[in-house]
N, C-alpha and C positions, 0 to 999 in steps of 0.2 A: 467357732471359726468366728472370722471378723466381721462387723457387723459393717457393709459399705457406707458411706459419708458420700455426700454431695451438697452442694451449695442450692437452697431451695431459690434464689434470686436468679431472675433472667431465665428461668425456664421455655423451651422451646416445645410448644405442645404440640402431641400425636407422635411421635417422631417413631420409626421403626427401621428396621435393617432391612434392607433392597432383598436381601439371601434369606429375608425369614420369611415364613408361611403363618400367615394371621388368618384364624380362620374366626365367622362371625359366630359370637358368644355373648356371655351375660358378663364379663369382663371385659375390664378395660384394656380394649383391642390394640393400643401401643404398647411394644414390647419396653420401649424407652421407658413410656408413663408409668407403666407399671414398677418396671425398676426404680424410676424418682418417687413413688409413694412408697415403695419400700425400705427407702433407708432415711438416715438421718441426715439433717441437713447442715450440721456447724463443723465444718472442714478444720484439722489441723494445719496452722500454716506451719511451713519450713523455714528451715533458718539455718544457715552454714556457717560456722568456725574459721577464720583465719590464724594458721599458727605462725609463731618466727623460728627460724635458727638462728646462731650465732656463728653462720659461718658470714666472713665479708665476700661480696660477691663482685664488688667494684665492677658492676654494669648501669649503663644509660643508655635506654631506650627512649627517644624524641617521643613527643605528641606527632600525631598524626600531620603531615607537610600543610596542608590548607590551614589548620587550625593557627599553628604557628607563624604563617606568613600574614593571616588575617591579625595576629595581636601584632606583629612588627610596622603592617601597613594597614592603618584604618579604611584607605580606598580601596584595600582588597577584601573588608569585612562585610560579609555578609550575616543575612538575618539569622539566630539559631534554629536549628526543623524542631525542637523541644523546649519546651519554657517546662524548669526546674524549680521548685519552692522548696528552699529548706527553713525548718524550724532548729534552730542551733538550742542545744540544753548541756550548760555550764563547757562551754567550748572556749578556750584563750583566743582571744584576736588573731593570733599568728596559726593556730589549730584553723578557725576556722577560714582564714584566707586560703591555707592549704586545701580545704576541703571544697570551698567553692573554684578551686580551677581546677580539679578535676570533675566537677559537676560541670563545669564549661564544658570540657575537651568531651561529654558525653551526651549533651547538649544540641551539640554539631555532627554527633555521630548518627543518631536516632530520631525518626517524624514521629511525630504525635501532635493533634489538633487539642489533645487534653494537657493540663498541666499534670505536672508530676510532683507531689506532694514528696520530703523527705522528715523524716522525724530522725534527727542525730541527736546522739547523746554521748557526750564526754564523760564515761564511768571507770570505776574499778573493776576489773576482771582477773581471772585468774592469771598467773605467773603462766609466758609463754603463748597467750592467745594477744593476738594484737586487733581482731575487731571481729564481729559477728553480725549478719543481715540478714535478710529476707524480706519476701512481700509482704505488706503489715495485713492485707485482704487478700482473699484468693475468690474467684469464679469460677462455674462447671457451666456450661451450655448458653453461655452469651452470645451475643448476636454476631452473627458473623466470622467467628471461630470454627477452622477445622476441623481439630481435634475434638469429634462431638462427644467421646467420651475422657477428653481433658482438662486437667487443670489447669487453670492460667492463673498467672499473677495480675493483681488489678490493673499494673499500668498500662500491663499490655492488652488485658481484655479491654480497655478503654478506648485503648489504641485503635484495635479492631472494630469496634463499635462505634469510635466518633464521638464518643460522649462518654459524660460522668456516668459511673455505675452506682460509688458510692457516695458517701453523704460530701457534698464541695468542701476542699478545705481540710479534709480529715487524711491522713497519712496513707502512702500508698507504699510508701517503703520503710523501713525501720531499721535503723543502725548504728551500731555500738562499737564504740571506739576506748581500747585500753590506755588511760591517760598513766600509767604505771610503766611506759615503755620508753626508750630513749629513741624518741621520734626526731625528724627531720622534715622542717617546716618549710625548705623553702621549694623554690618552684622550676630550680633547672637541670633536678635530676641529679647532680652533683653531691650525692649523700656519702659524708664522710663514715670510716669505718667506725664499727657500734653503733651506727645510728638506723632505723630502718624509715624509709621514705612514706610520709603521712601520704600525699597525692597518688601514690602507688597502689598502697591497700584502699583508699577511699574508692579510687576509679575498681577497682578488684571487688569491692562490697558493694557497690551502686549494682553491678553486674547480675550478683543473685538477686538482688532486688528486682531486676529486669525481669528476671527468668531463668537463670542458669542455675536451676536448682530443682529439687524434684522429689518422689516419695519413695524411691526405693531404701528399703532396711532390712535388717536380718533379727532372727531372734534365736539366737542356740545356734539351729545346723540348719535354719530353714530362711528362706528370702522370700519378702512378702512387700508390698506397699503398705506405707505407713498412714495411709488415709482411704487403702483400699481400691483406689484408683491413681493411674499415674497423670505426672502433670506433663504438659506438652512438649518439655523437654525432653521428660520419659521417651518421648515416641521414638526418638531420631537414636536411643541408644542400641548397640547393635554388637555381637561379639567377634570375633576374627574370622568366622565363617560366614561370615555375611545374615546371621538369623537375627533377626529385629527382636528384642525383650519381650517388648510391648505384645507384637501382632502374634507370637508366638507362643500362645498361652497354653495350647496346649505342649510343649517343650518346657515350658518355664512358669509355672503354674503359679501366681500368688500363694503363698503359704508353702513352699516346696524346696526339699532340698537342693534341684537343680537349678532353681533362682538362685539359692546362695552358693552355687559352685561359682556359675555366673557373676557372682556378684564378687565374688573372689579370688579372682585365677589371672588379675592382670592382663585380660583379655575383651577388656570393653574398648568401643572407641563411638562418637556421636559421627552420623550419616546424615546427611540429606541433599534433595535436588541440587541447591542452588549453591553449597558447599564444594560439592561435583563437579557443577557446571563450572564455577569459576577458579575453584585450586586443583582441581583432580588429587583429593585428599581426602582421608577420613581427618577425625581430632580422636587422638591416644588418650585415653581416660587415666585416672589414676584410681584405680581397683583392685589395692592390697589385698594377703590373703587374710588379715585381721582388718575387719570392716569395721569404720568410724561413720557413724552417722551424721557428724559434723563433715567430713569430709571426702569420702570413697562417694565416687561416680560424679561428683558436682564440681571435680578441679579436674584439671588437665593432668596429663601422667609428666612429672618432674624431670625424668631420664629423658623423655622423647624432647622434652622442650627446657631444658637448664636455664639459669640466670643469662641473661645475655640474648637467649633465643627472641624474636619480634612476637611468637605465640603463647609467652611464658609468662603472661598477668595470669592468667585465672589456674595458676599451680597450686599446690594446697599450703607451700610456705612459703613466707619471705626471707630471703636471709638481709644483714645487714647492709649496708653499703651497695642496696641491690635499687636501681631505680627503673620503672619500665611505665611509660604516660600513655601506652596506648594497647588497647586490647588486641590486636593484630588482626591480618587479615582472616584468618580461620574462623576465630571467633564470631569478626563482623559477618563473613559467608554466613554462619551457622546463624546469627540472629536473623537474618533475613528469613531463613526456612523455618526458622520459630514465629515468622508472621510480624515481626519489626519490618518488614517492608512486604505489603502484604497487597492485595484487593478484596477489599470488602463488600460482603453481597447482605445488605442489612434489609430485613424482611420482618414485620410484622405478623405472625400465624394471625391466618382466619381464623373463626369462631364460628363453629356449625351454627345451623340454622335451620327451621321449618317450612321457612319461608319458600315459596319458587321465584327465585329473580336471578338476574345477571350476577355474577360474582368479576369483583374487579381486583386483580394482584397488582399492587403497588410494591416496587421495592427501588430500595437506593444501590448505587455500586459509586463505589469511590474505592480508585485506584493509585499505589501508589508508584506503579508503574504504566504502563499502554497499554490499554484494552484492544484487542483484536474486535473490529468493526463487527455488529450482530452478533457477537457470542453469546451475549447478555439472551440467556432460553428459561422459559416454562418447561418441565418435563413432568408429564402426568399419566397415570393411568387411571380406569376405573375400579380396578379390584386389586387384591393384597396382592405383591410377589410372590413368586414363587420361586423354588431352585430350580426351576425347567421353564419358568416364563418370568420375566424380567424384563422385558420390553418397554420403553417409554414413547409418548405422542410427542412433538419436541413443538414449542410455540417461541419464535421469538417473541421478546419483549420492547416493543417500541420504545425511543427515547422522548420524553414528556416534551412536547414544544418548549422552548425557552429556558430549558434546565440541561446541565452538562452532569447531570447522578441519578435523575429520577428516571426509574422507568414502568410503564400501566399496559397492563393486558386487560379487556372485558370478556368474561369467556360468557358465552349464550345461558342460559338458565335451564333449556333441554341438556344442553352438555354436563352442564355440572350437577343438575340432578342423580343425589344417591351419593357414593361415599367418591374421594378424590384422597388419591395417592400422589404424591408430589413433592420437586423441589427446583430450585432456583440455582442456576450455572451460570459462571462468566469466564474468561478466558483471557491472559495477559498476551505480550508478545512475546514471552520468553516461552512459551507452550505450558505452563502453569492454568489449571484450572482450580474453580475456587464456587462453591455451594454452599447453598443456605437450606438446610444445616447440611453439618458436615459430614465427618465419615467414623465409625466405630474404630477401636483399638485395631480392629482385624485389618480396616481400610475399606469396610464394605459402606456404599453409600444410607446415610438416614434419610426418613423422608418425614415431613408433614400429613398427616390425617385429615382429611376434614370430611363433614357428612351436611349432606342438604336434604331436606324431606322430611317426611314424618319420623321424628323419634318413638320407635318400640321397644324401646332396652330400657328396662331399671337399672338403677344404680349398683353399685358394689357396695356390699358390706364386708369389711375385714375385721372381724371380730372375736374374740376365743375367752371364755370366761376364766378367770384368775383363780376359782376355788367353787367348790359346790358346797361350802358352808361358811357359815360366822358365827361370833361368840356372841353372846347376847349382849355384851356390854357394847358392841360397834353401833356409832351413832349415824354412822352414812357410809355409803358405798359407792366408792368412783367409779365413773361409769366413760373408757375411752372407745372408741370406733373410729377407725376409717373409713370413710363413706366417699367413694367419689363417682364421676360419670362418665361413659365416654363420650361425650359431647362436652364436658368441663375440659378447661385451660389451666394446666397448674398453675398456685401462685396469680392466677389471675380471673377466672371466673369459676366456681365450684359446678354451679347448675344444679345445684341439689335446693329445691326448694322450702320441703320439709324434712326433719329428723329428730325424732323422739325415741323414749322409752316407754313402751306400755308393760306395766307391771302391776300384781296383784300382791295383796297379801294374804297367807290362808284362803285364797279366791276369790276374794274381795276385790273387785278392781280397783285402780285407785288414779286418779288426774294424771295424764299423758305428761311425761319430763320431757321439755323441750332439749334437744341437744344442741349447742354453737359449735361452729368453727374457732377453731380456735389453733395460732400457732406455735405455742407452746408447752412442751409435754410437763410431766410432775418431776423429769430428771434434768428440766431445764435446757434440753435439745429443741430445735426447731423443727418440726414437723410438715408433711402437705397433707390437705384432707381430714384432719384431725377433728371429731369434736368430741365433745364432752359436757358430761355435767356432772352431780352427786344426788344420790339417792338419801334424802335425809330421812330419820327417824325419830321422834321425839323420846326424849330421857325416860329409860324404862317401861316402853313400849314392847319391845322384843321379849321372848322368851322361849324357853328350850320348845324345842317341837313345833315352833311357828315354822311355816313355808312362804319364801318369797320366791314368785314366778316373774319372768321378766323377758322380753325380746326387745330387739332393735328393730325398727321401722322406719324407712327413708323412703322421699318421692322426690323425682326431678323435676326439674321448671318446664316439662314440655306439654305441649297442649294435653295431651292424655293421662299428665301425672304417674307415669309409671314408677311403682311401689315394687321396693325389696324389703325381705322380711329375714331376719337370719334370730333364730333359725329359723329355717324352711318353712318348719312345721312343729307345731309346738311352744315352748318354754326354755328356758335355762331356770335351773330352779338350786336353791339355795337355802340348806335346813340352818335353821339355828339351833346352837348345842350351847351349854354353860359346864363349864367346869366342874369337875368332883369335888368330896373334901379333900385338903391334902392328906400327904400319905409321909412317911420318913424313908421308904426304901420302895425299890418294885424288881419283880424278877419273873421273868415268862422264858419260856421255852417254846411257847405257841403251839404246844402239842392239842392243848384243850381248844374245843372249836369256840367257845366261851370269847378266848381272847379278843374278837376283835372289838367287843363292846367296850374295850378299856380306851379305844382311840378313835379320831374321828379323823378323816383323811380324804384326798383327792389325788387321783392317778396312782392311788397306792391300794395294796389290799394283802390281809392274809392266806397265803398260797404253798403251791408245793411245784412248782417249776419242774419241769422234764426233766429226770438228771437227779433232782435230791429225791430225798427220802423219807423227809419229816417236814411240817409246813414253817413259815417264816412269814415275816414281814418282806414282803415284794413289792417294788416299782412296778409299773408296766412293762414289759418281756417285749418286743424294745421299747424305750420311750418316744416319747414323739419330739421331733423338734419345735422350736420355740415359734408359738404363732399367734401372740397376742399384737396387739398395735407396733409395740416395739420389736416383735417378732422373738419374744420370749418368752418363757414358761417357768412355773415354779411349781411342781409334783410337792406335795408335804403328807405327812403323816405325824397324830400332834398325841401324846398321853395325856388323856382327859383330868386326870389327877396328877396337880401340881404336887412339886418333890419338896418338901421343906428341909433346906441344906442344911447339914451338920456342921457344926465346928470343927471339927479336926477335919483339916485337908485332906487326910491321907483317908478318910471314910468317905469326902465329898467327890467321889469317881462315878463314870458313868462306862460300862463294859458291853462288848458286844462281840461276833463275830461277823463278817460282812464279805462281800462282792464287789466292786465296783468296777464297773466296764461302762464305764464314761467318757465323752470325749476327752484327750488328752489337752492342757494348754501346750504352749510353744517351750523347746527345752529352757529351763531359767527363767520361765513366769513364774509369777505365785497369785494368790488368792487376792482378788481386785485389781489385779492389772485386767486391761481389754484383752490380750492374747492369754489370759488363764479361762478357756473357754466353760465348758459343760463340768457342773462340780457338785459334790454333793457335803453338806454341813448339817451339824446337829446343832440347834439353837432350843434359847430359851425365853420365856418373858415372863415379867414379873407384873405385868398388869390385867391380867384374864385376857390375852392374845392381842390386846392393841397394837404392840410393838413387840419386836423380837431383836437379840443380839446372838450372834457365836459364843459357844463356851469354846473354842478352837477356828481357829480356820479352816476355810474347806478345801477339800483335795477331788484328786481326782485318779483319774490310772496309771498317774505316775508315781503313784506311791508306792509301788510293788513295781520292780520289773517284770515278776510274771502276771501282774494286769497288764503289763505297758504290751507286753510280746503277746497276748491275748487277745487285747481289741485291735491291735494292727495286723491280727495274722490273716483275717477275713474282710478285705476291705470291697465294697461294691460300690458301686456309682450311687449316687442320688438323683434327685430331681435337679437338683440347680447345676448349675455349672463349677467343677469342681469339687463339689462334694461327694467325699468317700465315709460311707456309712458302714460300722461295723457290723459283723451276722456274727460275731464268735459267741456261743452260748455260756452263761455263766452255768459251772460245775463246782460241788462241793470242795474240790482238792485246791481253789485257787483261795479257800475261805481264808481271811487272816485275823487277828484279834485284835480290836482296839480297846486302846483307855483314854479316856479324856477327864480331866478335870471338870468340874463345877465352877471352879472359882478363881483357877488362877490368872487368868487374864483381866480381873477384874469388875468385868459386866456384872456377875453376882457375888453374894455375901454371905455369911452364916446368918441363919432363919428365915433369908429371901423363901418364899414360895413362891416354885418356878414351875411354867408348863412346858414340857421338853418337848421338840418336834424335828425329825427328819425331813430334811428339804433337797431335792437335786432339783435344780435348775440350770436349763436347756438355751443355747440362742437357737437363730437361726437355721446354721446349717451345720451336718455331721450328727448323728446320735449311733448310741450302741446297746448292749443286752440292757444294763443299767446299775441296778440296787439291791442286792439283798443283805437280810439282816436278820440274825437268827443269836439267841441264848443270851437275850438282855438281861442286864444287871445295873441295876442305879443305886448306889449307896449299899452295895450287899461286898462284904469281904469276897474276893475272886477265888475261886478254887483251882488247881493246875490245870494250867491251860490246855486243853487237849483239841486239836482241831479233828473235824469228822474223819475224815480219811489221809488222813498225813501224818508220817509217823514222830514221836514223840521229838527226834533226833533226826535230823536228815543227812548231817555232816555240814564239812565248810567248804569253800571255794575261793580262793586268792588268785589276782590277777595282778603283776610288777613287774615293771612300772605301772603305775596309771596315774596321771596320764603318760602313756606312750610316747615318745619321742623319735625315737628310733627305728619304729616299728617293729621290733622285736620285744616278744612278751614272754613271762614266766607264767603258766598256769599251774596251780597246787590246787589238791581237792584231798580231805579227809573224809573217806566215807563211812557209814555204818555196818556196811555188811560188805564182804570180798565178793568182786567178779570178776569176772574174764575179760571183756572190755567194756569201754564206755563210750557215747558217741558226746560229739561235743561240734553245737553251732554257732554262729556269727550272722546277726541280725543287724539289721538296720533299726535307728529309729522307728522307721514304719511298720518293722515286721517283716521286710523281705530279706530271706534267709539268703547269704553271701557268701555264706563257706560250708564246709560240712566234713567232717572226718570223725571216723571210727579210731581208738586207741585202745592197745593193749595195756590190760591194767594189769591180772593176775592177783589183785590182793585190795588192799582197803584204800590206797594212796596212788592218788596222778602225779605224775610231775613231768609236766611237756614245756616245750619251749615253741613259740609258734610264731613265724613271720608273718606282720600285716602290714608290712611297708607299702604293698599294693592298694591299700585303702585310702582314699580321702580322710583330712582331716573331720573330727566329728564323734559324736556320740555314736557307742554301738551295745550289743548286748550278747554275751557268751552265755551260754547252755550246755549245761554238762548233763547227760542223762544216764543213769547207771543202775541199772536193773529199773526197782521201783521208787527211785531216787531223784528229783530233778532240782540240780540248782542254777542257779542264775546269776549275773556279776555282771554291772556295768562297768564299760571301759572308755574312756575320753584317748583320741590318736592325738594328739598335737606335736605341731612342728616349727 
């Protein structure tokens, strides 16, 4: 599944859900903090595209009246409420003037004490594209944000925080405009036929950069969050039945077909309290049947708001001779809901302490409206909230003398002692309540947690070994561990005093190796609470049979110096191995018990699982979810004898029978994509195990329809939200023969001596039965392929037309044996059986017409069972 990603900057420490019961345990007790530590930190920045159409609209919507009057009469001019600074790249003077006019309109519509920097580029783009834009950076969990699990564009995050959050002068919005259009540069909106009004398009693109943008996406027939989390905009998207997509995670989960259907049914709206209060309307969104990442959801519906409508600025296309110089009342009121008009409750989280002392809570509250007097409060409790007890003690925060924004309250040491779960709240005159921290995706209040008094809880170490063996040529071993403390402040203070690797070589203790806090992992991503170093071995010191034992030790900064060790008892062990002499060919049916001596492996073995009659190479059944510092794992099995690759490419082949029941990637995903989840791959090394390259791309249960159906037939909930694990057990009748070339992709060439390994990669969510490999042949001429329990010829199954557009399809089958009847089942991509019918056959041929018009568009599987024969065929319904 997806690796969730969040920004490491601006974390609020110790956040939990009010509705979450948190028990005292030797792990970070904040659910939010654990979430932050679990995920990577570099978020993709969204961007939208504005397209042209060649229809002349002949419409002209003027700028807001106050803006026009101020331009006509300097005496009516007031200072802009926001400051924009634009860096122009390759703009012509007339294009720059039009751009600046649009900027001036926005500067009078929104307010921010922080300058908004735009990097604008006059570029060459694809035909039909007018422009594209988005935030230059985004933030998660920044100070004052009301969507505690929402991603904010940097300009909006800075407005709410009332301060710079990125490097001053760095762009907050990036916008590109296609110079290869017939632009109208005038400011009067009188756009001639055949020309496109640049002011209108710039207004449109700046709106995207200010937050009219998000992360909904599709892959195949599933809907998803492109970053694993929603934007602030996404929190306001609902369907026509008033079901909010973000808060209704049980109905529209990330990575589900249900979410896909919502995104592609032309039934989405923006809704928010200010929008309702001021206009009593929702904003209908553009959500066509074919999802377009650049346009869908993040534009208004053009049928509802056609050219000439005052709310049409954010439609997905611009016609020629169409001018609109105002966002319109609907969009502007929605911007208020998105917190462009807000009350900022700003607060620096307290650090836990072992001292017994009075505790001072300081907050700043800055409102764009009017605060209700006395509404700024501290709400706290001394124990973790539960589902049945979420009552809080309310304490007014007095306004500091001679200040209009600073509030302070001192809590007596006796009251503060122990745990405090708390948040700060303010209310404006419209009835809106603002809190720090904000709320979860489901609308539950998040909480700060702080502890005062003796610290008796040791740190938490998240570490899993990547292997149980190393090759003798290894010169160093990298060690990465996530080490955190229940009193740390993520990204601010680790509260870790000491972390090191305690290790031995052949039982002889070595000097401890310090682990150092690092922000950057080996994959280039930014991590929180990640510690790293490398165990270095002098050249030619390691030899086959040596044993390296190691463990991770961490102590916190408390007076007691609480210590944690991983593993809790004993050590992790690595055995040193060396390749054997090269060979030209290898064959094994694994019937001989000594076959295991030919291999070395981690989380692989040779065995006979339930349902099989003979031994074979087996991964763990089921295999484990990824659990290293990146929440990934790699199980592997290496043939110790290198293969000398033959010159004849027809001979340089590896063949084996296999069953692969590992988590499938999204439909149409491919090896290397983020949404190509767990996989298996066969790789080679020509440097004795230092580096590895694939013989061919990795693959998963999508490789064969019956593997996919089997994987999806028995899905059960896992421990993480939304996780579905497959409990289907692999059986011999699922076995397939695979043939791979050792040289076809260019990674290896004749006469290379190459180690061969089988690797199973798993990510943090969802797992299945695993991988079985039998009848292995490397550079051996193939015998006639006969699979264990399958007939040599099973027959054929055809479905046409495919894709089906009308819903009517013809199913034809030629069977090996005559049968009286056959069973035909239709299943969705998750394995859910949707339709089942018994067909009269009376021979060896099936010829039936099916009506599938009631099924929504997407991928389906038809499975025909006739006697001992089972045939499966994919079908796509497209309209």
